[in-house]
N, C-alpha and C positions, 0 to 999 in steps of 0.2 A: 478404316484401313485405306491407305493410298492405293490407287490403281495407276500403274505406269503403262504408257504406250511407248514402245521403242520404235523409232524411225531410223532405219539403216540407210545412210546416204552412200554415195560412191566413195570408193577408196577408204573405207573404214572410218568415216566421219559419223560420230554418234551424237544425236541430240535427244535427250529424254525429257518428255513432258509429264509433269506430275500434276494431277488434278488439284486445283486450288492453290498451287504453288508456282514458282517461277520455273523456267527451263533449266535443265542441267546440261552443260556443255562439257563433253568428255575430251580431254587432251591426251594424246598418246604419241610417242616418238615416231611410230610407224604409220600414223594417220596423216591425211592432208591437213587436218586441224592439229598441227603438231607444235604450236607455240602457245604459251600462256597468254601473251599479248593479244593474239588473234582471238582466243577464247574470251578474254575480258572485253575486247572491242565488239564482240558479238552480243554482249549481254544487254538485256533490259533490266529495269529495277527488279531486285530480289531474285535474280538468277544465281545459279551456282556454276562455278568452273571446277570440275573434278579432274585432277591431274594424275595420270598413271605414273608409276615409278620410273625414274630416269633422271638424267642431268640435262637441264635446260639452260643454255647459255643465253641469257636475256638481261636487258635493262628495261624494266617494266615502267611504263607511264600509265598510272591508273586513270580510267575514263571517268567522266563526270556522270556517274551512274550510281544510284544509292542501293545499298543492301546486297551487294554481290558477296557471296561466300566463295572464297578461293581456298580449296581444300586439297591436300595431298591424299590420294586414294589410300595408300598404304603407310602413311605416316612420315615423320620427319627424317627418319634414318635412310629412307630409300628414294625420296623425292627432293631433288636438289635444284635450286635456282642459283646459277653461277654468273656473277656480274662481269667476269673476265677482267677485273681491275681497271675498268674504263669509265664507270659512272655508278650512280646509286643502283642497287639491285632493284628496289621498288621505290618510286616516288609517288606520293599521295598529297596533292596540293589543290584539290578542287572542292573542298568543303564537305567531305564525306562524314556521314553520321555513324553512330555506334552499331548500326545493323550491318556494316561492312566487316567482313571477317577474313583474316589470313590464318590458316591453321594447317599444321602438319608438313612443314618444309624445313630443309636446311637452306639458309640464306647466306651466301658466302661470296667473297672476292669482289665486294663493291668497293669503289674508290671515288670519292667526290669531295666537294667542299662541305656540303651539308649532308651528313649521313652517308656512310658507306652501305649499310644494310637497308634500312627503311627510313624514309624521310616523310614525316607527318607535319604538314604546315598548312597555313590558311584555313584554320578551323576544321581540319580533317582529323577525326577521332575514331579510328577503326578499333576493332578488337583483334589483338595480336596474340594468338593462343597456341601453345604447344609446338613451338618451333625451336630449331637450333639456329642461332644467329652468330656466326663465327668468322673470324679472319677477314673482317672488313676494315677499311681504313678511311678516315675523313679528316678534314681540318677541324670540324665540329661534329661530335656525335658519331663515333665509329660504328656502333651497332645500330642504335635507333636515335633519331633526332626528332624532338617534339617541340614545335614552335607555334604558339597560339593554338594549341590543339590539346585534346584530352583523351588520348588513346587508353584503352584497357589492355594492359600488358601482363599476361598471366601464364604460368606453367611453361615458360620458355627456358632454354639454356642460352645465356648470352656470354660468349667466351672468346678470349684471344683476339679481341678487336683493339684497334689503336686509333688514337686521335690526341692532339694537343689539348683539347677541351672536351671532356666527357667521352672517354674511350668506350665505355659500355653503353650508357644511355645519357642523353643530354636533354634536359627539360628547361625551356626558357620562355620568357615573355608570356606569362599566363598559360603556359603549357602544363596544366594541372592533371598530369597523367595519374592513372591508378596502376601501380606497379606491385603485383602481389604474386607470391608463390613461385618466384623465379630463382634459378641458380645463376648468379652473376660472378664470373670467375675468370682470372687470368687476363683481364683487360689491362692494357699498358698505356700509360701516358707519362713519358719521360721528360716532358717539356713544361707542363703547366698543371692544370687542376682537374680533379675528378677522374679517378681510375675506373671505379665501378659505375657510379651515377654522379652526374653534375646537375645541380639544381640552382638556377639563377633567375630571380624575378618571377618565381612561380611557386605553387604550393601543392605539389603532388602528394598522394597517399602512397607510402612505401611500406608494405606490410608483408610479413611471413616470407621474406626472401632469405636466401643464403648468399652473402656477399663476401667473397673470400679470394685471397691471393691476387688482388688487383694492385696496381702500382701507379703512383702519381707523385709529383713534387708536393702538392698540397691536396689532401683528401684522397687517400688511397682507396677507401671504400666508398665514401660519399663526400662530395664537396657541396656545401650550401652557402650561397652568397647572394648579394643583391647590389643595386646601385641606387643612388639618391632618387627618392620618389616612388620606388617600386618595392613592395614587400615580398618577402620570400619566407613562407611559413609552412614547410612540409610537415606532415605527420609521419614519423618514423617509428613504427610499432611492430613488435614481435619479430624482429629480424635477428639473424645471426651474422655478425660482422666480425670476421676473424682472419688473421694471417695476411692482412693487407700491409702495404709498405708505403710510407711517405716521409718527407722531411718534416712536415707539419701536419698533424692530424691523420695518422695512418688509418684509423677507423673512420672518424668523421671530422671534417674541418668546417667551422662556422665563421663567416666573415662579414663584417660591415653592419652598421645600423640598419634596422629593418629586416635583418635575418633572425628569425625567431622560431626555429624548429621545435616541435614537441617530440622528444625521444623517450619512448616508454616501452618497458618490458622487452628490451633487446639484450642479447648476449654480445658484448663488445670485448673480445678476448684475443690474446696472443698476437696482437698486431705489432708489427715491427716499427715502433714509434709510439706516439701518443694515442690513447683510445679516442678521446675527444679533445679537439683544440679549438679555442674560441678567441677571437680578436676583434678590435675596432668596433666595440659596442654591439656586437652580435649577442643575442640573448636567448640561448637555448634553455629549455626546461627539460631536466633529465630525471626520470623517476623509474623505480622498480626495474632497474637494469642490473645484470651481472657484469661488472667491469673488473677484469682480472687478467693477469698474465701479460699485460702490455709492456713493451720494453721501455717506453717513455712514461709520461704521466698517464694515470687513468683519465683524469680531466685536468686540463690546464686552461686558465683564462689570463691573457696577457694585458687586459684592459683594466687599469686600476680604478676607473670611474664607475664600474658596474660589478656587482656580485651576482653570479649566476646560480640558479637553483638546481642543485644536484643532491637533493635529499632523498632518503628512502631507497638507497641503492646498496647492493652487495659488492664489496671491494676485494673479495678473495680471501678475507680473514674476518672472523667475528670481532676482532679488535678495532676494525674500521680502517679507513684509508691511511696510508703513510704520507710522506712528504710533509706538508703543512697540517696533516691530520695526526691523530694520536696513535694510530695503529701500525700494522705491518702489511696491510693490503696494498693494492695499487695506489700510487701517490696522487695527491691533489696539490694544486698550486695555491697561492693566495687568491683571494677574491672568488672563492668557490664555497658556497654554503652546503655542507655535507651532513649536517646534524638535523634529524636523526639518521643513522644508517641502519641497514638490515644486518642481522647477525646470522642469517642463513641465506643461501642462494635462492633466487626467485624460481619457483616452478620445479624444484627438485624434490622428489618424494622418495620415501624408502623403497628400495628395490624389492619387487615381489618375486615369488618363485615362478610364477607363470609369465610368459611373454606372448602376447597375442597382438596381432595387427588386424585391423578391419580393412580389408583390401577391396579394390574395385567398387568403391562407393560411387554411385551415380546420382546426380542432382538435376532434375528436369524442371524447367520453369515454363509455364504457358498461361496466357499469352505474354510475350515480351517483345516490344514495349506493351504496357497495359495502362488502362485509364481508371478502372474501378476496382478490380480484384485480379490477383495472380495466384494460380495454383502451384504449389511447390511439392514435388514428389521426390522422395528419397528411395533409392534401391541399394540394399546392403546385402550382397549375396552370402557374406560370411556369417550372418546372424545364426542361421540354423546349425551350421557346423559348430559354432561355439556352444550352442545349447546341447548338441549331441555329445559334446565333450564335458558336459556338466559344469559349465561356467555360466552362472546366472547373468542374464542380460543386464540386470540392474547394476552389475559391477562395471559395465561399460557404458556410461552415460553418453548421450548424444545431445548436443546443444545446437540451436539454430537461431541466428540473429541477423537482423538487417541493420547495416551501417550506412551513414551518409558519407559524403566525400571528405569530411574532416575526421573520419574515423570514430565518430560517436554512435552509440547504439540508438537506433530509432525504435525498433521493435524486437523484443526477445520472446521466443516461444518456450513454453515450459519443457521440462525434461521429457523426452520422447521415449515411451515404453513400447518397444517393438514386439515383444512377446515372440511368437514363432513366425510372424509374418516377415516376408522379404521386403515388404513395401510399407511406407507410411507417407501420409500427405497432410499438408496444412494449407490454408489460404491466408493471404495477406491482403487487406482491404485498403492499403495505402494510408493507414493511420498509425500514430506512434503508440507507445505503451500507455499514454494518458488518454487515448481515444481521439486525439486531435489529428486533423488532416495533415499529412506530410506534404511539403511543397513538391511540385513537379521537378524532375531532374534525375540524375544518375545516382543509384544506390548499389551497394553490393551485399550479397547474401553469403553468409559464412556458415558452413556445416562443420562442426568440430566434434571429433570423438576422442577417445583416449590417446590415439596416436596418429590421427589423420585430420587434415584440414582441407576443405574444398571450398573455393570461392567462385561465385558467379555474379555477373553484373545484371542489374535491373534498370529499366528505364520507365519511370512513372511520368505519364503525360497528363497534365491538368488542362 
């Protein structure tokens, strides 16, 4: 158990020293340590800046210090960093690694050339977790800008940001971000490309997000493109991409040779325009998606020299796609291979009489980063309640998998039988399912139940 020694300085300045850990710098509006910038500038490696509720009018320049945790004490609804529409709210351009964390803030009213909200560049790859990033404006990357950086972006609401390129999130030049479990909504680009997410010359992982009601000229939900000599191959998996608007590719727009996204197990529905638009030798692979209710084509390919693979998808009707297809579902254009198609929606099961959600799941990983073995502990407070209501736990399976950056399963753990325990734990020794050593790098751990998904990042050091 940690032992804390509290030192009370003059004028209500608090520094907390935790045995075996870094210092915790406490920021409060009524303290002399009343700015986040001052707290960050006071940090050594692996310190924490804990911020009390309030609105902080700041444009933060992150120091060249590794492993700082910047945390809103009472969460994102009560702790606001306001950039006053004069510059980025937070700029991170000093080569930060994944141990740097920004968690629990509303980040708003940034206005700059590169990123209104958070600018990650020069190999800065922080973890951006459980924030609201809203009402920011930039020329490139309204909410978050990732340039030659691989941030972990999870559990955020990214909304109502504006930019001519990438209103919500902009990923460029090997900026292979992990973007998972976010709500990306209401971001507006009335000039050019990428309402929700813009991907250019990079290959991020985009998974388990809700991308909805975003607007752009091209790529309302996601724009994926490249330039000569640079590949752009994002993995777009298990997202809901709906109710977005664009002239071309309201859901997803793919452009130019070298653009080859993998689009798998997504719901692409009710977009105001085409579900997926492909041009100029872009080569998306589209499998096991529900593509339905889009006002334009479900999938359109305007390049006659290339046939794109859109097999094994549900088009909204068992008869298959319409247009150049034989059925009455969402239309396909020429140069789209849609055979075979699915005759039932992906992931839709018969409705059951009971409705249960497993809430407040916690996933703890230690140590992280790790070199030989990491212990993974799951806490599921609702388990006992379900048993008391005579629902067998076996009817609510729990799955745990480790994925690499390309979205492939490295290690899967068998079905976890929790019985009456509130806790279960497993260890991962850094080997794949065949017993081979996995290479060092970033992985992510996904805990999935009947109705709940939680993802955490792992760093394996070899």
